[in-house]
C-alpha positions, 0 to 999 in steps of 0.5 A: 500500500502506498503512503497516503498523507493527511495533507499532500502539500507536494501535490498542492505545490506542483499546481502553483510552482511556476506561478510562485517562482515568477512572483518571487522574482517580482518581489526580489526585483522590487525588494518589497519584502514587507508589505508592498503591492503583493500584500495589498493585492492579496488583501483586496483579492481575499476580501472579495473572495470572503465577501468582506470590505476589509482584510488585513494580512498579518504574521500568523493566525494566532496574532490575527485572533489576538488583533481581532480581539483587541480591535473588539475592545478586549483587554485585561480584566475582561472575559472571553467565552470560547469552546473547550474543543479547539486548538490551543491557539484560540485560548492562547490569543485570549490569554495574550490580550490579558483577558480570561478564557471562559470555556463552554461545551460543544454540540454533541453532533457537529462539535461546534460551540453550543450557542445556548451554553455560550450565552449562559456563560456570559457575565458582567465582565464578558467582552466577547464570544469566539465561535470556532468554525471547526473542521471547515464548517461554520458555527451558529453565529446568527443564534449568538448574535440574536441572543447576546447582550449588546456589550458582547462582541462576536470574534470568529475563529475562522482558521479552518473555514476559508470559503465556508458559509452558513445560510449565506453568511461568511466569516467576518460579515457579522463583525470581525473574524481571524484566519490562519494561513498555516501551510496545511490550511485550505489556503496555506502559505509557505510558512506562517501567515494570517489575516483579519476580516471585517466590514468595519473600517475603524476596526480594520484600521486599528488592526493594521496600526497595532500590527505595525508597532502602533501606527501606519507610517514609519516612526508614527506610533498612535497606539501601543502595538507590536510587529505582525506583518504579512510579507511579500513572498507569502502574499505571492504564495497566497495569491496563487493558491487563492485563485484555486481555492474555490475549486479546491474546496469543491474537490474537498466536498466531493471527497467528503461525499465519497468518504460518506459513501465508503464509510456507510457500512461501518456507520450502519453498525455504529463502529464509525460515526461520520461527520454531521453538517449543521443546517445551512452550512456550506462546509469546506472540509478542512478536515474529515473527522470521524468518531470510533466509539467503543474502540481504542482510538489511539490504537486505531490511529497507530495501526493506520499510521503503521499501514501508511495512512496519515491519520491524525487527531484534532485535538487529543485534549480539550483546552481545560485538560491541558496543563497550560490552562489548569489554572482556569479551575475546570476539571474532567467532566465539566464539558462532557461532549468535548471530552467524549469527542476528544477520546473518539475522533480521528481525522482521515486524509483529505486534500483536493488531489486525493483520488477515489482509489486512495480513499478506498485504501484509507477506508480498507485500512480503517476496517482492518484497524478496527479489527 
């Protein structure tokens, strides 16, 4: 059996190699290494793609979320509500603002943040709620917007949902969103990169200033800031890949549908639980995450890896069970849906170039691994 990676970055690069080399030559010739026209062009193009008025490119996705939180008024002494089942960077960005993460459980089927739990967790010090658009589909931002008090902002973590929508609404169009262009994302750079998306011109200007040492001109510092800028070389990569993102997302949807069909016999017996798509979602399948209830998930992943299948786990521990956030005071049992999911989930290989034959190999290996 040939090795099938979780994400095939080599195949993705082959599609854009010549275009990126030509773009690198432009940047090198113009020495526009920080900012410049490539960055400005990418920001315009991604804003159009994402259906928002403003995009600000920054150094990475964690910075993007921190900057979006800061632009929403989040700071020391505030509280920010977020799901327990997310990558640690979500809570890390909150922590870096000086605010306290307040965790809530997820929905048991979609594994997206439970809007009712999020609203119930809002207190007098709550400044924002961060719905995480996990695995490539959007959380129910509309439900949050309808129920949250006026002093609480919605700051979307859209690192896994580039091109996704829910009932036609795209990330950032209800306030402000942050995304990551880590290489493995649907739109991935060749290193770290990220962006903030919003229709709010004032928020976008503040993000741009804070990310540039507090000002938009050299040696002008209007607010306290730090260095988080997108560079021209990464913008070249992102522009080339952005032109192919819609087609790549559609290929992911077709691959997810094939997995659904191939896994139907396992699902019928309850040995595998396939992903659930929430009502109104147009997902982009950043990850295809199944559950293996009743099995030793880690042993299953180990057997898949040993047979050449690049399966992974996103994520093995909810935030409240990591040593970094033990100080929040939560314990095992506080978020049962997130904890159960963390013990059962595994991600199968999924990328735009995956073939039907490769998917059949993956499912056959999963059948063998389950025993």
